[in-house]
C-alpha positions as CSV (number, residue, x, y, z in Angstrom):
1,X,-6.5,0.3,-3.7
2,X,-2.7,0.5,-3.2
3,X,-1.3,4.0,-2.8
4,X,2.3,4.6,-4.0
5,X,4.4,7.7,-4.3
6,X,5.5,9.1,-7.6
7,X,8.9,10.7,-7.8
8,X,11.0,10.5,-4.7
9,X,9.5,8.2,-2.1
10,X,8.9,9.4,1.4
11,X,10.5,6.2,2.8
12,X,13.4,4.2,1.7
13,X,14.3,0.9,3.2
14,X,17.3,1.0,5.6
15,X,20.5,-1.0,5.3
16,X,18.8,-3.9,7.1
17,X,15.6,-3.8,5.2
18,X,12.8,-5.4,7.1
19,X,9.4,-4.0,6.2
20,X,6.4,-6.2,7.0
21,X,3.0,-4.6,6.8
22,X,1.0,-7.0,4.6
23,X,2.1,-4.9,1.5
24,X,5.2,-4.9,-0.7
25,X,6.8,-1.7,0.8
26,X,5.9,0.8,3.4
27,X,5.1,3.4,0.7
28,X,2.2,1.2,-0.4
29,X,-1.1,1.1,1.5
30,X,-4.7,-0.1,1.0
31,X,-5.6,3.6,0.7
32,X,-3.8,6.8,0.2
33,X,-4.3,10.4,-1.1
34,X,-2.0,13.3,-2.0
35,X,-2.4,16.5,-0.1
36,X,-0.8,19.9,-0.8
37,X,2.7,19.0,0.4
38,X,2.8,15.3,0.7
39,X,0.7,12.1,1.1
40,X,-1.7,10.6,3.6
41,X,-1.8,6.8,3.9
42,X,-4.1,4.5,5.9
43,X,-2.9,1.1,7.3
44,X,-5.9,-0.7,8.8
45,X,-3.6,-3.5,10.2
46,X,-0.7,-1.3,11.1
47,X,3.0,-2.2,10.5
48,X,4.8,-4.8,12.5
49,X,8.4,-4.0,11.6
50,X,10.3,-1.5,9.5
51,X,13.8,-0.1,9.0
52,X,13.5,3.2,7.2
53,X,15.2,6.4,6.2
54,X,12.7,9.3,5.9
55,X,12.9,11.8,3.0
56,X,9.8,13.6,4.3
57,X,8.6,14.8,7.7
58,X,6.3,12.2,9.1
59,X,3.2,12.5,11.3
60,X,1.7,9.2,12.6
61,X,-1.9,9.1,13.9
62,X,-2.5,6.0,16.0
63,X,-6.0,4.7,16.4
64,X,-5.3,1.7,18.7
65,X,-3.1,1.7,21.9
66,X,-0.1,-0.6,21.8
67,X,3.6,-0.8,22.7
68,X,6.4,-0.3,20.2
69,X,10.2,-0.6,20.1
70,X,11.8,2.4,18.3
71,X,15.4,3.1,17.5
72,X,16.3,6.5,16.0
73,X,19.4,7.5,14.0
74,X,21.4,4.4,15.0
75,X,20.7,4.7,18.7
76,X,19.6,1.8,20.9
77,X,15.9,0.9,20.5
78,X,13.6,1.7,23.4
79,X,10.2,0.3,24.0
80,X,7.7,3.0,24.4
81,X,3.9,3.3,25.0
82,X,1.5,4.4,22.3
83,X,-1.5,5.7,24.2
84,X,-5.0,5.5,22.7
85,X,-5.7,8.1,20.0
86,X,-2.3,9.6,20.1
87,X,0.1,10.9,17.4
88,X,3.8,11.4,16.9
89,X,6.1,13.4,14.6
90,X,9.5,12.5,13.1
91,X,11.6,15.0,11.1
92,X,12.9,14.4,7.6
93,X,16.3,12.7,7.4
94,X,15.8,10.5,10.4
95,X,16.6,6.8,10.3
96,X,14.0,4.8,12.2
97,X,13.8,1.2,13.2
98,X,10.3,0.1,14.4
99,X,9.2,-3.1,15.9
100,X,5.6,-3.6,17.1
101,X,4.3,-6.7,18.9
102,X,0.6,-5.8,19.2
103,X,-2.3,-5.0,17.0
104,X,-2.2,-1.4,15.6
105,X,-4.0,0.8,13.1
106,X,-2.9,4.2,11.9
107,X,-2.7,7.0,9.4
108,X,0.7,8.3,8.1
109,X,1.0,11.9,6.9
110,X,4.1,12.8,5.0
111,X,5.1,16.5,4.5
112,X,7.8,17.6,2.0
113,X,10.5,19.6,3.6
114,X,9.8,23.3,3.0
115,X,6.5,22.2,1.3
116,X,4.5,23.8,4.1
117,X,5.7,27.0,5.8
118,X,5.1,25.7,9.4
119,X,6.5,22.2,8.8
120,X,10.2,22.8,9.2
121,X,9.8,25.0,12.2
122,X,7.4,22.6,14.0
123,X,9.0,19.2,13.2
124,X,12.6,19.5,14.3
125,X,12.9,16.4,16.5
126,X,10.9,13.3,17.3
127,X,8.0,13.8,19.6
128,X,5.8,11.0,20.9
129,X,2.6,10.5,22.9
130,X,0.9,13.6,21.7
131,X,-2.9,13.9,22.2
132,X,-5.4,16.1,20.4
133,X,-9.2,15.5,20.3
134,X,-9.7,17.5,17.1
135,X,-7.1,15.4,15.2
136,X,-8.6,12.2,16.6
137,X,-12.1,13.2,15.4
138,X,-10.8,14.1,12.0
139,X,-9.0,10.8,11.6
140,X,-12.0,8.8,12.6
141,X,-14.2,10.7,10.1
142,X,-11.7,10.0,7.4
143,X,-11.4,6.3,8.3
144,X,-15.2,5.9,8.0
145,X,-15.1,7.4,4.5
146,X,-12.2,5.3,3.5
147,X,-13.8,2.1,4.7
148,X,-17.0,2.9,2.8
149,X,-15.0,4.0,-0.3
150,X,-16.4,7.5,-0.1
151,X,-13.2,9.6,0.7
152,X,-13.4,13.3,-0.3
153,X,-10.8,15.9,-0.3
154,X,-12.2,17.8,2.7
155,X,-11.7,15.1,5.4
156,X,-8.2,14.4,4.2
157,X,-7.4,18.1,4.5
158,X,-9.0,18.2,7.9
159,X,-6.6,15.6,9.2
160,X,-3.6,17.3,7.9
161,X,-4.7,20.8,9.1
162,X,-5.6,19.4,12.5
163,X,-2.2,17.8,12.9
164,X,-0.4,21.1,12.3
165,X,-2.8,23.1,14.6
166,X,-2.0,20.5,17.3
167,X,1.7,21.0,16.9
168,X,1.5,24.8,17.6
169,X,2.8,25.8,21.1
170,X,-0.8,26.2,22.3
171,X,-1.9,22.9,20.8
172,X,-1.5,19.3,22.0
173,X,0.5,18.7,25.2
174,X,3.1,16.1,25.6
175,X,2.2,13.2,27.9
176,X,4.9,12.6,30.6
177,X,7.3,9.8,29.7
178,X,6.7,6.8,31.9
179,X,9.8,4.8,31.3
180,X,9.9,1.2,30.2
181,X,6.5,-0.4,30.0
182,X,5.5,-2.8,32.7
183,X,5.9,-6.3,31.4
184,X,2.6,-7.2,33.2
185,X,0.8,-4.7,31.1
186,X,2.3,-6.2,27.9
187,X,1.0,-9.6,29.1
188,X,-2.4,-8.0,29.8
189,X,-2.6,-6.9,26.2
190,X,-1.8,-10.4,25.0
191,X,-4.3,-12.0,27.3
192,X,-7.0,-9.6,26.2
193,X,-6.2,-10.3,22.5
194,X,-6.1,-14.1,23.0
195,X,-9.4,-14.1,24.9
196,X,-11.7,-12.0,22.7
197,X,-14.1,-14.9,22.3
198,X,-14.2,-15.5,26.0
199,X,-15.9,-13.4,28.6
200,X,-12.8,-12.4,30.5
201,X,-13.2,-10.3,33.6
202,X,-10.6,-7.7,34.7
203,X,-9.8,-10.0,37.6
204,X,-9.1,-12.9,35.3
205,X,-6.8,-10.8,33.1
206,X,-5.1,-9.5,36.2
207,X,-4.4,-13.0,37.4
208,X,-3.1,-14.2,34.1
209,X,-0.9,-11.1,33.7
210,X,0.6,-11.3,37.2
211,X,-1.2,-8.3,38.8
212,X,-2.2,-8.6,42.4
213,X,-5.7,-7.4,41.8
214,X,-8.1,-6.2,39.1
215,X,-8.2,-2.8,40.7
216,X,-4.4,-2.4,40.3
217,X,-4.5,-3.6,36.7
218,X,-7.3,-1.2,35.8
219,X,-5.4,1.7,37.3
220,X,-2.1,1.0,35.6
221,X,-3.7,0.1,32.3
222,X,-5.7,3.3,32.1
223,X,-2.7,5.5,33.2
224,X,-0.4,4.0,30.6
225,X,-2.7,3.5,27.6
226,X,-5.3,6.3,28.1
227,X,-8.3,4.0,28.1
228,X,-9.8,1.3,30.3
229,X,-9.1,-2.4,29.7
230,X,-12.8,-2.8,28.8
231,X,-12.6,0.0,26.2
232,X,-9.5,-1.6,24.8
233,X,-11.2,-5.0,24.5
234,X,-14.2,-3.4,22.7
235,X,-11.9,-1.6,20.3
236,X,-10.0,-4.9,19.6
237,X,-13.3,-6.8,19.0
238,X,-14.4,-4.2,16.5
239,X,-11.0,-4.2,14.8
240,X,-10.9,-7.9,14.4
241,X,-14.6,-8.1,13.4
242,X,-14.0,-5.5,10.8
243,X,-11.2,-7.6,9.3
244,X,-13.3,-10.7,9.2
245,X,-16.2,-8.9,7.6
246,X,-13.9,-7.6,4.8
247,X,-11.8,-10.7,4.3
248,X,-14.0,-13.8,5.0
249,X,-17.2,-15.4,4.0
250,X,-18.4,-15.7,7.6
251,X,-21.9,-14.5,8.3
252,X,-22.3,-11.3,10.3
253,X,-23.7,-13.4,13.2
254,X,-20.7,-15.8,13.0
255,X,-18.3,-12.8,13.1
256,X,-20.1,-11.5,16.2
257,X,-19.8,-14.8,18.0
258,X,-16.2,-15.3,16.9
259,X,-15.1,-12.0,18.3
260,X,-16.9,-12.2,21.6
261,X,-19.9,-10.0,21.1
262,X,-23.0,-11.1,23.0
263,X,-25.1,-10.9,19.8
264,X,-25.2,-9.6,16.2
265,X,-27.2,-6.6,17.5
266,X,-24.5,-5.9,20.1
267,X,-21.8,-5.9,17.4
268,X,-24.0,-3.6,15.2
269,X,-24.4,-1.1,18.0
270,X,-20.6,-1.1,18.7
271,X,-19.8,-0.6,15.0
272,X,-22.2,2.3,14.7
273,X,-20.6,3.9,17.8
274,X,-16.9,3.2,17.0
275,X,-16.8,2.9,13.2
276,X,-19.7,5.1,12.2
277,X,-21.5,2.5,10.1
278,X,-23.1,-0.9,10.4
279,X,-21.4,-4.3,9.8
280,X,-23.8,-5.0,6.9
281,X,-22.9,-1.7,5.1
282,X,-19.2,-2.3,5.7
283,X,-19.4,-5.7,4.1
284,X,-20.4,-3.9,0.8
285,X,-17.2,-1.9,0.8
286,X,-14.9,-2.3,-2.2
287,X,-12.1,-3.1,0.3
288,X,-13.7,-6.5,0.9
289,X,-11.5,-9.3,-0.4
290,X,-14.1,-12.0,-0.6
């Protein structure tokens, strides 16, 4: 189901329009719902590139760690880290250029200026790398309902409310900026993604990415992305398997083998833990394109 805005759109394409998300425009998504002062949208495959002008305040909830190049208001683009289960805020009126080179998955929450009393005061400048467990839990609950086509008003409101609670002075803390990402970590992400069907060890990834040892890679990876390399690989396997279950005619066992799980049972266990449902039930989702 594509979600579009009625009336003024929350996003407009910039002067060098380049919006590639698998959909016609950024204001369209596989799923979306209106909340009291805006819209919430779900992008299971993320957005690879966009040049936008925002008419609404924007809150982005990221479900997969990755690296992104962001330019704000005509300034030079800077490559920054998106830690696991983090979120960011951008004020209305900002012009944003985004380029992502890795797999991502996220919710976008738009808030009309003055549409919520605490919005204008709390979203006055771009803030990145924010973390809040309550917001993460609410987003994962909503994702499960969306994937099973059972979304209700309450989980949507929970995500929006959790985002604003997290923005209060006593809410989520800002992670320290770590500067430009290490090119070796970028390569480690690529090696992990390319080798999902292989049984790659941390030492193998470290060697291919140019680290001196697996211990060094493990330390740097966790410090920058907020999860271990093993956790990232498992998230990536579930993410890719989910896409195959919804978009292909491969059997569940074939999907498990193709994405590097040791067995169908192993994939089912991982799905129940990370998605909140089984691969068989997910395959019945109306989102399936088969």
